[in-house]
C-alpha positions in Angstrom: 27.3 -22.0 -32.4 29.1 -22.4 -29.6 26.8 -21.0 -27.0 24.3 -23.4 -28.0 26.2 -26.8 -28.5 27.3 -25.9 -24.5 23.9 -25.5 -23.0 23.4 -28.3 -20.8 19.6 -26.9 -21.2 18.9 -27.3 -24.3 21.1 -30.6 -25.8 19.0 -31.9 -22.5 15.9 -31.3 -23.9 17.2 -32.4 -27.6 17.5 -35.7 -25.7 14.0 -35.8 -24.4 12.2 -35.0 -27.6 14.5 -35.1 -30.6 16.7 -38.8 -29.3 13.5 -40.3 -27.6 10.3 -39.7 -30.2 8.0 -41.2 -31.2 7.5 -42.2 -28.2 5.2 -44.9 -28.5 5.3 -47.8 -28.9 9.5 -47.4 -28.2 11.5 -44.3 -28.6 13.2 -44.7 -31.8 17.1 -44.8 -31.1 16.4 -48.0 -29.4 15.0 -49.7 -32.3 17.8 -48.2 -34.8 20.1 -49.7 -32.2 19.2 -53.0 -31.6 18.4 -53.2 -35.1 22.4 -52.0 -35.7 23.4 -54.6 -32.9 20.9 -57.4 -34.8 23.4 -56.9 -37.8 22.1 -54.2 -39.3 20.2 -56.2 -41.6 18.3 -54.7 -44.8 19.0 -50.5 -43.2 18.8 -48.8 -45.9 19.6 -45.0 -46.6 17.0 -43.2 -44.7 17.5 -45.7 -41.6 20.5 -44.6 -40.7 20.6 -41.0 -41.3 17.2 -41.7 -39.0 20.0 -43.2 -36.8 22.2 -40.2 -37.0 19.2 -37.4 -36.5 17.8 -39.3 -33.3 21.5 -40.5 -32.0 23.7 -36.5 -32.7 21.6 -35.2 -29.6 22.6 -38.3 -27.1 26.6 -37.7 -28.6 26.4 -34.1 -27.8 25.6 -34.9 -24.4 28.1 -37.4 -24.6 30.4 -34.4 -25.2 29.2 -32.6 -22.8 29.4 -34.7 -20.0 33.8 -35.5 -21.5 34.6 -31.6 -20.7 33.0 -31.1 -18.1 35.3 -34.2 -16.6 37.8 -32.7 -18.4 36.9 -29.9 -16.1 37.4 -31.6 -13.5 40.2 -33.1 -13.9 42.0 -30.2 -14.4 40.8 -28.2 -11.7 42.5 -31.0 -9.4 
């Protein structure tokens, strides 16, 4: 599991597929984020689950970027 969570290729593939699906008319995560930014009115439990489900790959990518940044800072 640790190898999966630290694999750049897998995380980027997840972001480009699950993180952006469905692609048309707009990525699902983008619509959910706009909904939350607009006050999240009438969002049900399934909508929140959807946000987490489609947002998790992006959170994993941010995690990898932070770990890479910390690693670079420690080298200096």
